[in-house]
N, C-alpha and C positions, 0 to 999 in steps of 0.2 A: 467129752470130746467126741464120742461116737455120735451123739445126738446132733452136735453142730455139723459134723461131716456129712451126715445124712441130709440135713437141711440144706447145706450148700450144694450138694450134688443134685438134689431135687430141683433146686432153683436153676442150676445150669442146664439141666435136661429139659426144663419146661420152656417151650418156645414162646409162651406168653410172657414169662419173666424176662427172656432175652429181648423181646420187643420193647419192653418198658425201659431198658437201659440204653437203647440205641438212640442217639441224638439226631434230631431232625436237621439235616444239612440243607434243606431246601429254603430255609429262612435265615437271613443274616441277622445276627444280633449285634449289639453295640460293640462288643469286643471284636467280632469279626470285621466290622466296618472300620474300626480303629487300626487293626492289623493291616488291612488293605491300603489304608491311607499312608501308613508308615512305610510299607513296602514300596508304594508308588514314589514317595519322596526319596527313599534310599536309592532306587535304581533309575532316577530321572537322568536325562541326558544333560551333563553340565553345560554343554553349548546351547541347549534349548531347554532351560529349566521350566518346570510346571508354572503355568500362569498363576499369579497371585490371587486373582479373582476366583479361579477354579479351586484353589486351596481353601480360600475363605468360604466358598460355597459348600465344599465338602465338610469343612469344620462345622458350619452351620447345620448341615444335615445331621452330623454326629450329635450335636447338642440337642437337636430336635428329637432324635432317636432316644437319647438319654432321658429327656424330659417325658417323652411318651411312655418309656419303660417304667419310670418312677411313678407316673400317674396311674398306670395300669395296676402296679403293685399296691398303691394306696387305695384304689377302688376295691381291689380284692380283699384287702384287710378290713375296709369299711363294711363290705358286704358280709364278711364273716362275723364282724362285731355286731352288726344289726341283727343278724340271724340269731346269735346267742342272746342278745338283749330281748328279742321278741319271745324266745323260748322261756326265759326266766321271768318275763313279765306275767306269764300265766300263773305263777305262784300266787299272785295277788288275788286270784279267783278262788283260792281255797276258802271254804266256808260259805261261798255263795251257791246259788242253785243253778244247775245245768239242765236245760230243757233239750231232750234228744229229738224233739219234733214229732213224736208219735205216742198215741195213747192206746195202742192196740197190740195184740200178739197174734202170731201165726200159729194156729193149732192144727195138728195132723190127726185125722181120725184114728182112733184106737190107741192113742198115746196119752201120756200125762204131761200137762203143761205146768211149768213153774215160772213165777214172775215175782218181781219185787215192787213194793209201793212205799213211798215216803210219806209219813204222816208228820206234818210240821207242828201239830198240836198233840197233846196227850189224848188218848182215846178212852172214853168212858164206855161207849158201845157204838156199834155201827155194822154196816154190811158192805160187801163188795158186789157190784153188779157186772155181770159179763153179758154183753149184748152183741147180737149179730149185725151184719151190715144193714139190715132193715130197721134196726133200732129196737128190736124185740129182746126182752130179757130172757136169756136161756139158762142162766144159773146165778144163784146168790151164795155168797160165802160169809161167814161170821168173822169179824176182825178181832173180836175179843176186847179185853181191857189192857191197854199197854201205854207206856210212856212214849214221848216223841221219839221217832226213829224210822229206820228202813226195815221193813219186815217182808219175809218171803212167804208166799202162799202157793199151794198146790191145787190144781184143778184136774180132776180125774177124766175130764172130757165128756161128762154126762150132762144132760139138760135137767130141767126141773122135774121131769117124769122119770129120770134115771136112765134114759136112752142115750146112746153115744151120738154126739153131734158130728156133722160132716167136717171135712177139712175146709178151713176158711180163716178169714181174718176176724178177730173178735175184739171189741172195745172193752177196756177194763177201767172202771171208775169206783170210787169209794165214797160213801156218805156216812158221816159219823158225828157224834157229839163230843165236845172236849170236856175238860174237868169242870168248866163253869156252865155246862149245859148248852153251849152255843153250837149251832149246826155248822159243820165244816164239810168240805169236799176236797178230794185229791184224786190223783190218777197215776198210772204208770207213766214212765218217760220223763219225770222231773225229779231230780235227786240232788242232795247237797254234794259239792265237790270236797272230798275228804283229803285228797293228796294229788300231787302231780309227779309224773315219772317221765324221764327222757330216755328213749331207747332207739338206737340206730338212727338218730337224727329226727325221730318223730316224737311229738309231745302227746302223752297219754294222761287222762284224768281219771281218777277213781270215783265212780258213781255207783252207789250201792255196794255190791260185792265184786264188781268188775271194773277193769280198766278199759276205757274206750278212747279211740283217737280223738284228739281235739277237733278234727275236721267233722266229726259226726255230731258235735254239739251245735244246736241251732240258735241257742240264746243263753246268756248268763245274766242272772239278776239277783 
């Protein structure tokens, strides 16, 4: 009881809450229109009754208002339904690959950068190449021997000589051989969609170990 009382008093003391319950009197609704029509008929002068054409015209306006109100409600319901349908249609993307549109990372000098790469084939051996904006290889990392999957790698920010590289954008790609000895390539930015989550009206997809907004996905294949 105490909790309910506090909640009610807070709502009454909140001017925003009060504004929400105040009805807008500047716009006539269909019920207001009907009340005015009935009052007009009730208090009309018996010696000079309201013209029949005027009554029919007002009745027609009331019918139009009713139809308009019903149409608006139907459109609102349709919009809500389509929005929900579009959200849940994203579920069909689970298992497909989402391309985030970038194959690079932003590295800050003096820090360690972590990134994830998806390998669509099992890995016998291979290397990751980190290149600068000029296309020069600044670092290589061993990918090891692993089955198909998403793997996280850590770059300490050093170049091939062990020196710290400057803050910049670096491209990350991997070249490897699969279990059959075939040459394969992959890069960061393309991951399988593992699940879909709906949060505060926004659709999020899980790629790698993170959830990203669907709006950030550039392509699904």
